C-alpha positions in Angstrom: -80.0 256.9 73.2 -80.7 253.1 73.6 -83.0 252.9 70.6 -80.5 255.1 68.5 -77.8 252.6 69.7 -80.1 249.7 68.5 -81.1 251.2 65.3 -77.1 251.8 64.4 -76.5 248.4 65.5 -79.3 246.7 63.4 -78.1 248.9 60.4 -74.8 247.7 61.0 -76.0 244.1 61.1 -78.0 244.3 58.0 -81.0 243.6 60.2 -85.2 244.2 59.5 -85.9 247.2 62.1 -89.3 247.2 63.5 -91.0 249.9 65.8 -92.9 247.7 67.9 -94.7 250.5 70.5 -97.8 252.4 69.9 -97.7 255.5 68.0 -96.9 258.7 70.3 -99.9 260.8 69.3 -102.4 257.7 70.4 -100.5 257.2 73.7 -100.8 261.0 74.4 -104.2 261.0 73.5 -104.8 258.0 75.8 -102.9 259.7 78.5 -104.9 263.0 78.5 -108.1 260.9 78.9 -106.8 259.1 81.8 -105.4 262.0 83.4 -108.6 264.4 82.9 -111.6 261.9 83.5 -109.9 258.8 85.6 -107.2 260.1 87.9 -107.4 261.6 91.4 -104.7 264.2 91.9 -104.4 263.3 95.4 -104.1 259.9 95.1 -100.6 260.6 92.5 -99.5 263.2 95.2 -99.6 260.3 97.7 -98.1 258.0 95.3 -95.1 260.5 94.8 -94.6 260.6 98.2 -94.5 257.1 98.8 -92.0 256.5 96.0 -89.8 259.2 97.2 -89.5 257.7 100.5 -88.6 254.4 98.7 -85.8 256.4 96.7 -84.6 257.9 99.7 -84.2 254.6 101.5 -82.9 253.2 98.6 -80.5 255.6 97.6 -79.3 257.7 100.9 -77.4 260.3 99.0 -80.6 261.6 97.8 -81.7 262.9 101.2 -78.2 264.2 101.6 -78.6 266.2 98.0 -82.1 267.4 98.8 -80.7 269.0 101.9 -77.7 270.5 100.2 -79.8 272.0 97.4 -82.2 273.6 100.3 -79.4 274.9 102.3 -77.8 276.3 98.8 -81.1 277.4 97.3 -80.3 276.3 94.2 -81.8 273.6 91.5 -80.2 270.5 90.4 -77.1 270.7 88.2 -77.2 268.2 84.7 -74.3 266.1 86.2 -76.5 265.8 89.5 -80.0 265.1 87.5 -78.0 262.6 85.2 -76.7 260.5 88.5 -80.1 260.5 90.0 -81.9 259.5 87.0 -79.1 256.6 86.6 -79.2 255.5 90.0 -83.0 255.2 89.9 -82.7 252.8 86.7 -82.9 249.3 88.8 -85.2 246.9 88.3 -86.3 247.3 92.1 -86.8 250.9 91.8 -88.7 250.5 88.4 -91.2 247.6 90.0 -91.6 250.3 93.0 -92.8 253.2 90.7 -94.7 250.9 88.5 -96.6 249.6 91.4 -97.3 252.7 93.1 -98.8 254.4 89.7 -100.8 251.4 89.0 -102.2 251.5 92.5 -102.8 255.3 92.6 -103.9 255.6 88.9 -104.6 252.5 87.1 -106.0 254.1 84.1 -102.9 256.3 83.8 -100.9 253.0 84.2 -102.8 251.4 81.3 -102.3 254.0 79.0 -98.5 254.4 79.8 -97.6 251.0 80.7 -100.2 248.1 80.4 -101.6 248.7 77.0 -98.2 249.2 75.1 -97.1 246.2 76.9 -99.6 244.2 75.0 -99.0 246.2 71.9 -95.1 245.4 71.8 -95.4 241.7 73.0 -97.9 241.1 70.1 -95.7 243.0 67.7 -92.7 240.7 68.6 -94.7 237.6 68.6 -96.1 238.6 65.2 -92.9 239.3 63.8 -92.0 235.0 63.6 -95.6 234.4 62.0 -95.5 233.3 58.4 -96.9 236.4 57.0 -93.5 238.4 58.1 -91.6 236.6 55.3 -93.1 239.2 53.0 -91.2 242.1 54.6 -88.0 240.4 55.3 -84.9 241.9 53.7 -83.6 240.5 50.4 -80.3 239.0 52.3 -82.6 237.1 54.4 -85.3 235.7 52.0 -83.8 232.1 52.5 -85.0 232.2 56.3 -88.5 231.5 57.0 -89.5 233.4 60.1 -89.8 230.1 62.1 -86.0 229.5 61.4 -85.1 232.7 63.1 -84.0 231.9 66.6 -82.9 235.3 68.2 -84.6 238.7 68.3 -83.1 241.9 70.1 -85.8 243.9 71.3 -85.2 247.3 73.3 -87.8 248.1 75.6 -88.2 250.1 78.8 -87.4 248.4 82.3 -90.8 249.5 83.0 -92.4 247.4 80.4 -90.2 244.4 80.9 -92.5 242.5 83.4 -95.7 243.5 81.3 -94.2 242.3 77.9 -92.8 239.1 79.4 -96.2 238.1 81.0 -97.9 238.4 77.6 -95.1 236.6 75.4 -95.6 233.7 78.1 -99.3 233.8 77.4 -98.8 233.9 73.6 -96.9 230.8 74.2 -93.2 231.9 74.3 -91.8 229.2 76.7 -88.4 230.1 77.5 -88.8 234.0 77.8 -87.5 235.1 81.2 -87.3 238.5 82.4 -84.6 237.8 85.1 -82.4 236.8 81.9 -82.4 240.4 81.1 -79.6 242.3 81.8 -77.8 245.5 81.3 -74.8 246.0 78.9 -73.1 248.9 78.3 -75.7 251.3 79.6 -78.5 249.2 77.6 -80.8 246.6 79.0 -80.0 243.4 76.9 -81.4 240.0 76.9 -80.1 236.8 74.9 -83.4 234.8 75.0 -83.8 231.5 72.5 -86.8 229.4 72.5 
């Protein structure tokens, strides 16, 4: 939904819209390779146990819901699932999940998160290169990439730290993931450099 909102807003503002992530088929191939050849299922099960314990500590209502589901012998309703997912969308929870996956299955983490962080950050950085002027919309031809001072990027919360780290290594002095915030259900950042 966030990506659809971003595209709609970009179209409304007559902005250049760039998909800055890796193609899905490549990511899926990398994931399959990581799971089949480099991941110990026991370590993933242990990571899941740790993540669940941390979630229950952070969200006491989760334990209550789990007991309720066991007693009633039913699954999660769509509303309960939506509330659970929304409750998990915090920076702390995302960091915990990412750390556990990275610890338990480093190759899986790299395929799903690490490699894509680099691709997204380098794509954002390239958007401000002189060669970018050849694909700018006609309305903005009077602008040079170096005169563009604001970029809106919609990325998953799990990518924020890695993309930020890579942007800083590429010389983005003022990028600060702590400046990113949730606005209208979307994570937003008004980073200017």
